[in-house]
DRENPA-3360 file (N, C-alpha, C; in nm, 2 decimals, always signed):
BEGIN
1 = MSALPSGE = -6.09/+1.99/+4.35/-5.97/+2.07/+4.34/-5.85/+1.98/+4.28 ~ -5.75/+2.05/+4.25/-5.63/+1.98/+4.19/-5.55/+1.91/+4.29 ~ -5.49/+1.80/+4.25/-5.40/+1.73/+4.34/-5.26/+1.78/+4.35 ~ -5.23/+1.88/+4.26/-5.09/+1.94/+4.26/-5.08/+2.04/+4.37 ~ -4.96/+2.05/+4.43/-4.94/+2.15/+4.53/-4.92/+2.29/+4.47 ~ -4.95/+2.39/+4.54/-4.94/+2.53/+4.49/-4.81/+2.57/+4.43 ~ -4.70/+2.52/+4.50/-4.56/+2.55/+4.45/-4.54/+2.49/+4.31 ~ -4.59/+2.38/+4.28/-4.58/+2.31/+4.15/-4.66/+2.39/+4.05;
9 = LELKAARE = -4.78/+2.43/+4.09/-4.86/+2.50/+4.00/-4.80/+2.64/+3.96 ~ -4.73/+2.70/+4.06/-4.67/+2.83/+4.03/-4.55/+2.81/+3.93 ~ -4.48/+2.71/+3.95/-4.37/+2.68/+3.86/-4.42/+2.65/+3.72 ~ -4.53/+2.57/+3.71/-4.59/+2.54/+3.58/-4.64/+2.67/+3.51 ~ -4.70/+2.76/+3.59/-4.75/+2.88/+3.54/-4.63/+2.97/+3.49 ~ -4.52/+2.97/+3.57/-4.40/+3.05/+3.53/-4.35/+3.00/+3.40 ~ -4.34/+2.87/+3.38/-4.28/+2.81/+3.26/-4.38/+2.85/+3.14 ~ -4.51/+2.84/+3.16/-4.60/+2.87/+3.06/-4.59/+3.02/+3.02;
17 = RERLHSSV = -4.58/+3.11/+3.11/-4.56/+3.25/+3.08/-4.43/+3.27/+3.00 ~ -4.32/+3.21/+3.04/-4.20/+3.22/+2.96/-4.21/+3.17/+2.82 ~ -4.28/+3.06/+2.80/-4.31/+3.00/+2.67/-4.39/+3.10/+2.59 ~ -4.49/+3.16/+2.65/-4.58/+3.25/+2.57/-4.50/+3.38/+2.54 ~ -4.42/+3.43/+2.63/-4.33/+3.54/+2.60/-4.24/+3.52/+2.49 ~ -4.18/+3.40/+2.49/-4.09/+3.36/+2.38/-4.16/+3.35/+2.24 ~ -4.28/+3.30/+2.25/-4.36/+3.29/+2.12/-4.40/+3.43/+2.07 ~ -4.44/+3.52/+2.16/-4.47/+3.65/+2.12/-4.35/+3.72/+2.06;
25 = QELRWCAR = -4.23/+3.71/+2.12/-4.11/+3.77/+2.07/-4.08/+3.72/+1.93 ~ -4.09/+3.59/+1.91/-4.07/+3.53/+1.78/-4.17/+3.58/+1.67 ~ -4.29/+3.59/+1.71/-4.39/+3.64/+1.62/-4.36/+3.79/+1.58 ~ -4.32/+3.87/+1.68/-4.29/+4.01/+1.65/-4.17/+4.02/+1.55 ~ -4.07/+3.93/+1.58/-3.95/+3.93/+1.49/-3.99/+3.89/+1.35 ~ -4.07/+3.79/+1.34/-4.11/+3.74/+1.20/-4.19/+3.85/+1.13 ~ -4.29/+3.91/+1.20/-4.37/+4.01/+1.14/-4.29/+4.13/+1.10 ~ -4.19/+4.17/+1.18/-4.10/+4.29/+1.15/-4.02/+4.25/+1.02;
33 = DNLDVTKH = -3.97/+4.13/+1.02/-3.89/+4.08/+0.91/-3.97/+4.08/+0.78 ~ -4.09/+4.02/+0.79/-4.18/+4.01/+0.67/-4.23/+4.14/+0.62 ~ -4.24/+4.24/+0.70/-4.30/+4.37/+0.66/-4.19/+4.48/+0.64 ~ -4.07/+4.44/+0.63/-3.96/+4.53/+0.61/-3.95/+4.57/+0.46 ~ -4.00/+4.68/+0.42/-4.01/+4.73/+0.28/-3.87/+4.75/+0.23 ~ -3.78/+4.81/+0.30/-3.65/+4.84/+0.25/-3.58/+4.71/+0.21 ~ -3.59/+4.61/+0.30/-3.52/+4.48/+0.27/-3.58/+4.41/+0.14 ~ -3.71/+4.41/+0.13/-3.77/+4.35/+0.01/-3.74/+4.43/-0.12;
41 = TRENLRLV = -3.73/+4.56/-0.10/-3.70/+4.64/-0.22/-3.56/+4.62/-0.27 ~ -3.46/+4.60/-0.17/-3.33/+4.57/-0.21/-3.31/+4.44/-0.27 ~ -3.39/+4.34/-0.22/-3.38/+4.20/-0.28/-3.44/+4.20/-0.42 ~ -3.54/+4.28/-0.45/-3.61/+4.28/-0.58/-3.59/+4.41/-0.65 ~ -3.47/+4.47/-0.65/-3.44/+4.60/-0.71/-3.47/+4.60/-0.86 ~ -3.44/+4.50/-0.93/-3.46/+4.50/-1.07/-3.61/+4.51/-1.10 ~ -3.69/+4.43/-1.03/-3.84/+4.43/-1.05/-3.90/+4.57/-1.01 ~ -3.85/+4.63/-0.90/-3.90/+4.75/-0.86/-3.87/+4.86/-0.96;
49 = CSLAALVG = -3.75/+4.86/-1.01/-3.71/+4.96/-1.11/-3.79/+4.95/-1.24 ~ -3.81/+4.82/-1.28/-3.89/+4.80/-1.40/-4.03/+4.84/-1.39 ~ -4.09/+4.81/-1.27/-4.22/+4.86/-1.25/-4.23/+5.01/-1.24 ~ -4.14/+5.08/-1.18/-4.14/+5.22/-1.17/-4.13/+5.28/-1.31 ~ -4.04/+5.22/-1.40/-4.03/+5.27/-1.54/-4.15/+5.25/-1.62 ~ -4.22/+5.14/-1.60/-4.35/+5.12/-1.67/-4.46/+5.21/-1.62 ~ -4.46/+5.24/-1.50/-4.56/+5.33/-1.44/-4.53/+5.47/-1.49 ~ -4.41/+5.51/-1.49/-4.37/+5.64/-1.54/-4.40/+5.66/-1.69;
57 = LGAGYAVA = -4.37/+5.55/-1.77/-4.40/+5.56/-1.91/-4.55/+5.57/-1.94 ~ -4.62/+5.49/-1.87/-4.77/+5.50/-1.88/-4.83/+5.63/-1.84 ~ -4.78/+5.69/-1.73/-4.82/+5.82/-1.69/-4.79/+5.93/-1.79 ~ -4.66/+5.92/-1.84/-4.62/+6.02/-1.94/-4.70/+6.01/-2.07 ~ -4.73/+5.89/-2.11/-4.81/+5.87/-2.23/-4.95/+5.92/-2.21 ~ -5.01/+5.90/-2.09/-5.14/+5.95/-2.06/-5.15/+6.10/-2.06 ~ -5.05/+6.16/-1.99/-5.04/+6.31/-1.98/-5.02/+6.37/-2.12 ~ -4.94/+6.31/-2.20/-4.91/+6.36/-2.34/-5.04/+6.35/-2.42;
65 = GVLVPRRK = -5.11/+6.24/-2.40/-5.24/+6.22/-2.48/-5.34/+6.32/-2.44 ~ -5.34/+6.37/-2.32/-5.44/+6.47/-2.28/-5.40/+6.61/-2.32 ~ -5.27/+6.64/-2.32/-5.22/+6.78/-2.35/-5.20/+6.80/-2.50 ~ -5.16/+6.70/-2.57/-5.13/+6.73/-2.72/-5.26/+6.72/-2.80 ~ -5.29/+6.82/-2.87/-5.42/+6.82/-2.95/-5.40/+6.72/-3.07 ~ -5.52/+6.66/-3.10/-5.52/+6.56/-3.21/-5.54/+6.63/-3.34 ~ -5.47/+6.57/-3.44/-5.49/+6.63/-3.58/-5.62/+6.57/-3.64 ~ -5.69/+6.65/-3.71/-5.81/+6.61/-3.77/-5.77/+6.56/-3.91;
73 = A = -5.81/+6.44/-3.95/-5.77/+6.38/-4.08/-5.85/+6.43/-4.19;
% end
């Protein structure tokens, strides 16, 4: 058995629980911060707008290519 008295073991366990709780809270905060789409979109607005314009241009070109008949040479 352990040489430590039960009171000391309880205090040690309480400190360990508090440390784990703190670590979990920090992990949740970091995950929420890293996965915040709105924040990242605002930080990279120029890139997001450029990408949306390119996707729209490509989609429009593809749709026009399908709908407009080709001339025979």
